[in-house]
BANUMAR-220108 format. One record per residue (C-alpha): residue in one letter; x, y, z. Coordinates in Angstrom, 2 decimals. Layout:
<nodes>
+----+---------+---------+---------+
| aa |      xx |      yy |      zz |
+----+---------+---------+---------+
|  A |       X |       Y |       Z |
...
+----+---------+---------+---------+
</nodes>
This chain:
<nodes>
+----+---------+---------+---------+
| aa |      xx |      yy |      zz |
+----+---------+---------+---------+
|  X |   36.50 |   -9.60 |   28.25 |
|  X |   34.25 |  -10.80 |   31.09 |
|  X |   31.54 |   -8.36 |   30.02 |
|  X |   31.77 |   -9.67 |   26.47 |
|  X |   31.46 |  -13.24 |   27.70 |
|  X |   28.41 |  -12.55 |   29.87 |
|  X |   26.78 |  -10.66 |   27.00 |
|  X |   27.36 |  -13.63 |   24.68 |
|  X |   26.07 |  -15.98 |   27.38 |
|  X |   22.82 |  -14.06 |   27.74 |
|  X |   22.41 |  -13.85 |   23.95 |
|  X |   22.58 |  -17.64 |   23.72 |
|  X |   20.00 |  -18.00 |   26.49 |
|  X |   17.63 |  -15.61 |   24.71 |
|  X |   17.96 |  -17.64 |   21.52 |
|  X |   17.76 |  -21.08 |   23.12 |
|  X |   15.15 |  -20.78 |   25.87 |
|  X |   11.86 |  -20.20 |   23.97 |
|  X |   12.37 |  -23.12 |   21.60 |
|  X |   13.71 |  -25.45 |   24.25 |
|  X |   10.70 |  -24.86 |   26.50 |
|  X |    8.31 |  -25.27 |   23.55 |
|  X |    9.97 |  -28.56 |   22.65 |
|  X |    9.62 |  -29.84 |   26.20 |
|  X |    5.92 |  -28.90 |   26.13 |
|  X |    5.38 |  -30.78 |   22.88 |
|  X |    7.19 |  -33.81 |   24.32 |
|  X |    4.82 |  -33.72 |   27.29 |
|  X |    1.81 |  -33.69 |   24.97 |
|  X |    3.17 |  -36.67 |   23.03 |
|  X |    3.60 |  -38.51 |   26.31 |
|  X |   -0.04 |  -37.88 |   27.20 |
|  X |   -1.57 |  -38.54 |   23.78 |
|  X |    0.22 |  -41.79 |   22.87 |
|  X |   -1.69 |  -44.74 |   24.37 |
|  X |    0.27 |  -46.70 |   27.02 |
|  X |    1.82 |  -49.81 |   25.48 |
|  X |    1.54 |  -48.47 |   21.91 |
|  X |    5.29 |  -48.41 |   21.27 |
|  X |    5.93 |  -51.91 |   22.51 |
|  X |    3.04 |  -53.47 |   20.58 |
|  X |    3.93 |  -52.22 |   17.12 |
|  X |    7.71 |  -52.21 |   16.68 |
|  X |    8.13 |  -55.53 |   14.88 |
|  X |    9.14 |  -56.38 |   11.31 |
|  X |   10.18 |  -53.99 |    8.51 |
|  X |    7.16 |  -51.80 |    9.20 |
|  X |    8.21 |  -51.67 |   12.84 |
|  X |   11.58 |  -50.23 |   11.78 |
|  X |    9.86 |  -47.35 |   10.01 |
|  X |    7.44 |  -46.81 |   12.89 |
|  X |   10.34 |  -46.79 |   15.37 |
|  X |   11.98 |  -43.99 |   13.41 |
|  X |    8.74 |  -42.02 |   13.01 |
|  X |    8.11 |  -42.31 |   16.72 |
|  X |   11.69 |  -41.63 |   17.79 |
|  X |   12.41 |  -38.57 |   15.64 |
|  X |   10.22 |  -36.14 |   17.64 |
|  X |   11.14 |  -37.52 |   21.07 |
|  X |   13.70 |  -35.33 |   22.87 |
|  X |   15.87 |  -38.17 |   24.20 |
|  X |   19.65 |  -37.88 |   24.25 |
|  X |   22.02 |  -40.83 |   24.51 |
|  X |   21.48 |  -41.08 |   28.26 |
|  X |   17.78 |  -41.71 |   27.76 |
|  X |   17.58 |  -43.42 |   24.38 |
|  X |   19.79 |  -46.39 |   25.25 |
|  X |   17.68 |  -47.76 |   28.12 |
|  X |   14.54 |  -46.89 |   26.14 |
|  X |   15.82 |  -48.78 |   23.09 |
|  X |   16.90 |  -51.76 |   25.17 |
|  X |   13.49 |  -51.68 |   26.83 |
|  X |   11.85 |  -51.94 |   23.41 |
|  X |   13.94 |  -55.02 |   22.63 |
|  X |   13.11 |  -56.55 |   26.00 |
|  X |    9.39 |  -56.00 |   25.46 |
|  X |    9.26 |  -57.63 |   22.03 |
|  X |   10.60 |  -55.18 |   19.45 |
|  X |   13.00 |  -56.59 |   16.86 |
|  X |   16.71 |  -55.81 |   16.84 |
|  X |   16.17 |  -53.69 |   13.74 |
|  X |   13.37 |  -51.61 |   15.23 |
|  X |   15.34 |  -51.08 |   18.45 |
|  X |   18.50 |  -50.03 |   16.57 |
|  X |   16.47 |  -47.74 |   14.29 |
|  X |   15.03 |  -46.05 |   17.37 |
|  X |   18.45 |  -45.72 |   19.02 |
|  X |   19.97 |  -44.31 |   15.81 |
|  X |   17.38 |  -41.70 |   14.86 |
|  X |   16.11 |  -40.50 |   18.23 |
|  X |   19.19 |  -38.88 |   19.84 |
|  X |   19.98 |  -36.97 |   16.63 |
|  X |   16.68 |  -35.12 |   16.55 |
|  X |   13.86 |  -34.47 |   19.02 |
|  X |   11.27 |  -31.70 |   18.85 |
|  X |   13.36 |  -29.45 |   21.08 |
|  X |   16.52 |  -30.06 |   19.04 |
|  X |   14.73 |  -29.33 |   15.76 |
|  X |   13.26 |  -26.07 |   17.04 |
|  X |   16.56 |  -24.94 |   18.54 |
|  X |   18.42 |  -25.91 |   15.34 |
|  X |   15.98 |  -23.85 |   13.28 |
|  X |   16.42 |  -20.89 |   15.61 |
|  X |   20.22 |  -20.96 |   15.41 |
|  X |   20.94 |  -22.38 |   11.93 |
|  X |   17.72 |  -21.98 |    9.94 |
|  X |   14.84 |  -24.22 |    8.95 |
|  X |   16.54 |  -25.75 |    5.86 |
|  X |   19.35 |  -27.02 |    8.09 |
|  X |   16.96 |  -28.27 |   10.80 |
|  X |   14.69 |  -30.15 |    8.39 |
|  X |   17.61 |  -31.59 |    6.45 |
|  X |   19.06 |  -32.92 |    9.71 |
|  X |   15.75 |  -34.62 |   10.49 |
|  X |   15.67 |  -36.19 |    7.01 |
|  X |   19.21 |  -37.56 |    7.31 |
|  X |   18.54 |  -38.90 |   10.82 |
|  X |   15.36 |  -40.62 |    9.63 |
|  X |   17.02 |  -42.19 |    6.60 |
|  X |   20.02 |  -43.46 |    8.58 |
|  X |   17.65 |  -44.85 |   11.20 |
|  X |   15.62 |  -46.82 |    8.66 |
|  X |   18.72 |  -48.10 |    6.84 |
|  X |   20.40 |  -49.09 |   10.09 |
|  X |   17.33 |  -50.96 |   11.28 |
|  X |   16.80 |  -52.86 |    8.05 |
|  X |   20.48 |  -53.79 |    7.74 |
|  X |   20.52 |  -54.91 |   11.38 |
|  X |   17.63 |  -57.31 |   10.82 |
|  X |   19.28 |  -58.58 |    7.62 |
|  X |   22.70 |  -59.11 |    9.18 |
|  X |   21.92 |  -60.11 |   12.77 |
|  X |   18.31 |  -61.30 |   12.53 |
|  X |   15.31 |  -59.91 |   14.41 |
|  X |   16.42 |  -61.37 |   17.76 |
|  X |   14.57 |  -63.50 |   20.26 |
|  X |   10.79 |  -63.41 |   20.11 |
|  X |    9.84 |  -62.33 |   23.59 |
|  X |    6.14 |  -62.45 |   22.87 |
|  X |    3.53 |  -59.76 |   23.19 |
|  X |    4.47 |  -56.92 |   25.50 |
|  X |    2.57 |  -56.07 |   28.61 |
|  X |   -0.27 |  -53.64 |   28.04 |
|  X |   -0.42 |  -50.97 |   30.68 |
|  X |   -3.92 |  -49.79 |   31.58 |
|  X |   -4.83 |  -46.27 |   32.57 |
|  X |   -4.76 |  -42.86 |   30.97 |
|  X |   -2.10 |  -40.20 |   31.37 |
|  X |   -3.16 |  -36.80 |   32.58 |
|  X |   -1.98 |  -33.30 |   31.72 |
|  X |   -0.03 |  -33.33 |   34.98 |
|  X |    1.81 |  -36.43 |   33.76 |
|  X |    2.71 |  -34.52 |   30.60 |
|  X |    4.05 |  -31.55 |   32.55 |
|  X |    6.11 |  -33.85 |   34.78 |
|  X |    7.44 |  -35.63 |   31.69 |
|  X |    8.57 |  -32.37 |   30.10 |
|  X |   10.23 |  -31.25 |   33.33 |
|  X |   12.01 |  -34.60 |   33.68 |
|  X |   13.43 |  -34.28 |   30.18 |
|  X |   14.92 |  -30.88 |   30.96 |
|  X |   16.17 |  -32.07 |   34.34 |
|  X |   17.85 |  -35.07 |   32.75 |
|  X |   19.97 |  -32.91 |   30.42 |
|  X |   20.37 |  -29.71 |   32.46 |
|  X |   24.10 |  -30.24 |   32.92 |
|  X |   24.67 |  -30.60 |   29.19 |
|  X |   22.49 |  -27.56 |   28.51 |
|  X |   24.67 |  -25.50 |   30.82 |
|  X |   27.79 |  -26.90 |   29.18 |
|  X |   26.43 |  -26.11 |   25.70 |
|  X |   25.54 |  -22.52 |   26.59 |
|  X |   28.89 |  -21.88 |   28.30 |
|  X |   30.85 |  -23.47 |   25.46 |
|  X |   28.98 |  -21.47 |   22.83 |
|  X |   29.60 |  -18.20 |   24.65 |
|  X |   33.26 |  -19.11 |   25.20 |
|  X |   33.76 |  -19.97 |   21.54 |
|  X |   32.19 |  -16.68 |   20.47 |
|  X |   34.24 |  -14.67 |   22.97 |
|  X |   37.68 |  -16.24 |   23.19 |
|  X |   38.43 |  -18.09 |   19.95 |
|  X |   39.35 |  -16.00 |   16.89 |
|  X |   37.11 |  -16.56 |   13.83 |
|  X |   40.19 |  -17.40 |   11.77 |
|  X |   40.60 |  -20.63 |   13.76 |
|  X |   37.41 |  -22.10 |   12.34 |
|  X |   37.75 |  -20.41 |    8.98 |
|  X |   40.77 |  -22.67 |    8.52 |
|  X |   38.40 |  -25.65 |    8.32 |
|  X |   37.15 |  -24.31 |    5.00 |
|  X |   40.52 |  -24.98 |    3.41 |
|  X |   39.99 |  -28.71 |    3.99 |
|  X |   36.86 |  -28.72 |    1.87 |
|  X |   33.40 |  -29.87 |    3.03 |
|  X |   34.32 |  -33.55 |    3.37 |
|  X |   37.73 |  -32.88 |    4.90 |
|  X |   36.29 |  -30.60 |    7.55 |
|  X |   33.46 |  -33.05 |    8.19 |
|  X |   35.96 |  -35.90 |    8.64 |
|  X |   37.93 |  -33.92 |   11.24 |
|  X |   34.75 |  -33.06 |   13.15 |
|  X |   33.65 |  -36.71 |   12.96 |
|  X |   36.87 |  -37.92 |   14.58 |
|  X |   36.53 |  -35.33 |   17.36 |
|  X |   32.82 |  -35.76 |   18.08 |
|  X |   32.41 |  -39.55 |   17.82 |
|  X |   33.84 |  -40.53 |   21.25 |
|  X |   32.35 |  -37.52 |   23.06 |
|  X |   28.93 |  -37.24 |   24.65 |
|  X |   27.12 |  -34.46 |   22.76 |
|  X |   23.47 |  -33.84 |   23.63 |
|  X |   21.42 |  -33.09 |   20.50 |
|  X |   19.82 |  -29.94 |   21.92 |
|  X |   22.63 |  -28.65 |   24.11 |
|  X |   25.18 |  -28.98 |   21.29 |
|  X |   23.26 |  -26.79 |   18.82 |
|  X |   24.57 |  -23.50 |   20.27 |
|  X |   28.12 |  -24.89 |   20.02 |
|  X |   27.63 |  -25.85 |   16.37 |
|  X |   26.11 |  -22.46 |   15.60 |
|  X |   29.07 |  -20.68 |   17.17 |
|  X |   31.46 |  -22.82 |   15.12 |
|  X |   29.59 |  -21.98 |   11.91 |
|  X |   29.62 |  -18.30 |   12.80 |
|  X |   33.37 |  -18.63 |   13.22 |
|  X |   33.88 |  -20.03 |    9.74 |
|  X |   33.44 |  -23.81 |   10.01 |
|  X |   31.64 |  -25.35 |    7.00 |
|  X |   27.97 |  -25.98 |    7.66 |
|  X |   28.27 |  -29.59 |    6.51 |
|  X |   30.82 |  -30.20 |    9.27 |
|  X |   28.35 |  -28.78 |   11.79 |
|  X |   25.77 |  -31.25 |   10.48 |
|  X |   28.18 |  -34.12 |   11.17 |
|  X |   28.76 |  -32.74 |   14.66 |
|  X |   25.01 |  -32.75 |   15.38 |
|  X |   24.34 |  -36.15 |   13.79 |
|  X |   27.28 |  -38.29 |   14.90 |
|  X |   27.90 |  -36.66 |   18.27 |
|  X |   24.57 |  -37.48 |   19.96 |
|  X |   24.42 |  -41.02 |   18.54 |
|  X |   27.97 |  -42.12 |   19.30 |
|  X |   30.01 |  -41.93 |   22.47 |
|  X |   31.87 |  -44.36 |   24.68 |
|  X |   28.84 |  -45.10 |   26.86 |
|  X |   26.51 |  -45.61 |   23.90 |
|  X |   28.95 |  -47.88 |   22.08 |
|  X |   29.37 |  -50.04 |   25.19 |
|  X |   25.61 |  -50.26 |   25.75 |
|  X |   24.91 |  -51.24 |   22.15 |
|  X |   27.61 |  -53.90 |   22.31 |
|  X |   26.26 |  -55.37 |   25.54 |
|  X |   22.66 |  -55.25 |   24.40 |
|  X |   23.00 |  -56.41 |   20.78 |
|  X |   26.49 |  -57.83 |   20.24 |
|  X |   29.51 |  -56.90 |   18.12 |
|  X |   27.86 |  -57.53 |   14.76 |
|  X |   25.04 |  -55.07 |   15.42 |
|  X |   27.50 |  -52.55 |   16.87 |
|  X |   29.49 |  -52.68 |   13.63 |
|  X |   26.34 |  -51.98 |   11.61 |
|  X |   25.35 |  -49.19 |   13.99 |
|  X |   28.66 |  -47.31 |   13.84 |
|  X |   29.22 |  -47.79 |   10.11 |
|  X |   25.73 |  -46.55 |    9.33 |
|  X |   26.11 |  -43.39 |   11.41 |
|  X |   29.59 |  -42.55 |   10.09 |
|  X |   28.71 |  -43.08 |    6.43 |
|  X |   25.27 |  -41.50 |    6.76 |
|  X |   26.54 |  -38.34 |    8.45 |
|  X |   29.34 |  -37.88 |    5.91 |
|  X |   26.98 |  -38.32 |    2.97 |
|  X |   24.56 |  -35.93 |    4.65 |
|  X |   27.30 |  -33.30 |    5.01 |
|  X |   28.25 |  -33.61 |    1.35 |
|  X |   24.61 |  -33.47 |    0.22 |
|  X |   23.83 |  -30.39 |    2.31 |
|  X |   26.81 |  -28.48 |    0.95 |
|  X |   25.77 |  -29.46 |   -2.59 |
|  X |   22.09 |  -28.56 |   -2.23 |
|  X |   22.12 |  -25.38 |   -0.12 |
|  X |   23.90 |  -22.08 |   -0.40 |
|  X |   25.90 |  -21.26 |    2.73 |
|  X |   24.37 |  -17.82 |    2.79 |
|  X |   20.98 |  -19.38 |    3.42 |
|  X |   22.06 |  -20.70 |    6.80 |
|  X |   21.56 |  -18.46 |    9.81 |
|  X |   24.72 |  -17.74 |   11.75 |
|  X |   24.55 |  -17.44 |   15.51 |
|  X |   25.18 |  -13.94 |   16.63 |
|  X |   22.50 |  -12.94 |   19.11 |
|  X |   19.34 |  -10.86 |   18.79 |
|  X |   19.24 |   -7.23 |   17.79 |
|  X |   15.89 |   -6.88 |   19.54 |
|  X |   14.91 |   -8.68 |   22.72 |
|  X |   11.32 |   -9.92 |   22.74 |
|  X |    9.31 |  -10.18 |   25.94 |
|  X |    8.75 |  -13.91 |   25.44 |
|  X |   12.45 |  -14.47 |   24.83 |
|  X |   13.34 |  -12.57 |   27.99 |
|  X |   10.69 |  -14.37 |   30.06 |
|  X |   11.77 |  -17.77 |   28.69 |
|  X |   15.43 |  -17.07 |   29.40 |
|  X |   14.71 |  -16.02 |   32.99 |
|  X |   12.46 |  -19.04 |   33.54 |
|  X |   15.03 |  -21.43 |   32.06 |
|  X |   17.83 |  -19.95 |   34.16 |
|  X |   15.75 |  -20.41 |   37.31 |
|  X |   14.86 |  -23.97 |   36.30 |
|  X |   18.52 |  -24.86 |   35.68 |
|  X |   19.45 |  -23.49 |   39.10 |
|  X |   16.65 |  -25.53 |   40.69 |
|  X |   17.75 |  -28.71 |   38.87 |
|  X |   21.31 |  -28.17 |   40.07 |
|  X |   20.13 |  -27.70 |   43.65 |
|  X |   18.02 |  -30.87 |   43.47 |
|  X |   20.90 |  -32.97 |   42.17 |
|  X |   23.21 |  -31.51 |   44.80 |
|  X |   20.69 |  -32.36 |   47.52 |
|  X |   20.41 |  -35.96 |   46.30 |
|  X |   24.19 |  -36.27 |   46.10 |
|  X |   24.61 |  -35.02 |   49.65 |
|  X |   21.89 |  -37.40 |   50.85 |
|  X |   23.62 |  -40.33 |   49.17 |
|  X |   26.84 |  -39.54 |   51.04 |
|  X |   25.26 |  -39.49 |   54.49 |
|  X |   26.31 |  -42.22 |   56.88 |
|  X |   23.73 |  -44.97 |   57.37 |
|  X |   23.35 |  -46.49 |   60.87 |
|  X |   24.18 |  -50.18 |   60.95 |
|  X |   20.76 |  -51.04 |   62.40 |
|  X |   18.83 |  -49.36 |   59.58 |
|  X |   16.31 |  -51.53 |   57.74 |
|  X |   17.20 |  -52.26 |   54.11 |
|  X |   14.48 |  -52.82 |   51.50 |
|  X |   15.28 |  -54.07 |   48.00 |
|  X |   12.33 |  -53.42 |   45.69 |
|  X |   12.21 |  -54.41 |   42.04 |
|  X |   10.77 |  -51.60 |   39.93 |
|  X |    9.32 |  -51.72 |   36.42 |
|  X |    8.60 |  -48.78 |   34.13 |
|  X |   11.87 |  -46.79 |   34.35 |
|  X |   13.33 |  -45.98 |   30.93 |
|  X |   16.06 |  -43.37 |   31.45 |
|  X |   18.25 |  -41.50 |   33.88 |
|  X |   15.45 |  -39.01 |   34.45 |
|  X |   13.25 |  -41.78 |   35.80 |
|  X |   16.02 |  -42.78 |   38.20 |
|  X |   16.33 |  -39.20 |   39.46 |
|  X |   12.58 |  -38.84 |   39.82 |
|  X |   12.14 |  -42.03 |   41.85 |
|  X |   15.22 |  -41.32 |   43.95 |
|  X |   13.89 |  -37.90 |   44.87 |
|  X |   10.39 |  -39.18 |   45.70 |
|  X |   11.72 |  -41.96 |   47.92 |
|  X |   14.29 |  -39.68 |   49.55 |
|  X |   11.50 |  -37.29 |   50.60 |
|  X |    9.39 |  -40.06 |   52.16 |
|  X |    9.11 |  -40.22 |   55.97 |
|  X |   11.59 |  -42.53 |   57.63 |
|  X |   13.94 |  -42.87 |   54.63 |
|  X |   17.62 |  -42.36 |   55.37 |
|  X |   19.18 |  -43.14 |   51.98 |
|  X |   18.11 |  -44.39 |   48.56 |
|  X |   19.92 |  -46.04 |   45.67 |
|  X |   17.98 |  -46.60 |   42.43 |
|  X |   19.42 |  -48.42 |   39.41 |
|  X |   18.02 |  -48.61 |   35.90 |
|  X |   19.47 |  -51.96 |   34.84 |
|  X |   18.21 |  -53.89 |   36.67 |
|  X |   15.25 |  -51.83 |   37.83 |
|  X |   15.89 |  -51.82 |   41.56 |
|  X |   15.35 |  -49.45 |   44.49 |
|  X |   17.43 |  -50.04 |   47.63 |
|  X |   15.83 |  -48.08 |   50.49 |
|  X |   17.40 |  -47.76 |   53.93 |
|  X |   15.55 |  -46.48 |   56.97 |
|  X |   12.36 |  -47.02 |   58.92 |
|  X |    9.87 |  -46.96 |   56.03 |
|  X |    7.64 |  -50.03 |   55.57 |
|  X |    7.57 |  -52.05 |   52.33 |
|  X |    3.94 |  -51.03 |   51.79 |
|  X |    4.71 |  -47.32 |   52.20 |
|  X |    7.73 |  -47.53 |   49.90 |
|  X |    5.65 |  -49.37 |   47.30 |
|  X |    2.98 |  -46.69 |   47.50 |
|  X |    5.58 |  -43.98 |   46.84 |
|  X |    6.88 |  -45.91 |   43.82 |
|  X |    3.37 |  -46.32 |   42.42 |
|  X |    2.57 |  -42.64 |   42.97 |
|  X |    5.73 |  -41.74 |   41.05 |
|  X |    4.34 |  -43.57 |   38.02 |
|  X |    6.27 |  -46.84 |   38.24 |
|  X |    5.33 |  -50.40 |   39.19 |
|  X |    6.50 |  -52.65 |   41.99 |
|  X |    7.42 |  -56.13 |   40.75 |
|  X |    6.49 |  -58.84 |   43.19 |
+----+---------+---------+---------+
</nodes>
């Protein structure tokens, strides 16, 4: 049984790795090519809702990254509708998620998922502005000067993978476990409920859970291979990434109960309609079922080995930071509290924490996203700490 599990595990890695790495590379290019300040300048009004969706669909941000990014858009002048549209559409898609979905479940499924995510994003944004208003006018956002380099793009792609490495590992392990240990008849029983019945059950299960858009694709593919209706898998990949306890709380705190009601209703109804429409429009036989490769390509093997090494490195880095955070701090250590601007997700927090932790004289670091703050303990000077923050790509707020 263990040999079967490890074989299934490696098969998932061979399928996932090439597309995941390609998606991260594309995300890095987008980061370099989009002018700084572009997002914050344009996301206003009904047109801003559409632009928020168009911009958010290819970005590989899961719930952990999209919430602070969406709240940052609102803070910098985007309307409520544009911010909600971005938060709705972005975690359901992403270049990496689309490519991985196509690899596991076929291009018709992947493109249909993008279409449903885009439509629900636009509808949610427009309804939000109609029901709750555009929000406070915070004025024109700050325009950040300077050009991003190719190195910035590479670092951005690496940060994205590092931010979700734990969920990637969970997704791969869960997919292999489902394939190995759960009889196909278990999921075939979903078919007896009909497309909408099965989708409703999956919706109830996935809504409160954190499901990363990319990392959950192998799980959905394994469920489909086991007999679950494809429409139910679509609900799993649409509602799961956009709804969980943390996301719901953040939307409520950032936008209020009225907007939260619009947000949840839109995702639930949109994903259910999407499941019904997919089952009506596509033959189930046209959807690829996850089952591993018959032939291993050199690029698949190289990508899988590289991704496995990267995941191990990410785990080691997070373990190192965790150990450093638990170290005792001498009572006489200097404490610096530095306000930081430019962080948009958990990956930014990890990046800045690691850079500051490696600086000479630093004993411990605590970085928070909301508010943007770095608490540095040790013998480092304010000027040196500020220089490290600037070199990491963020700004010190006086």
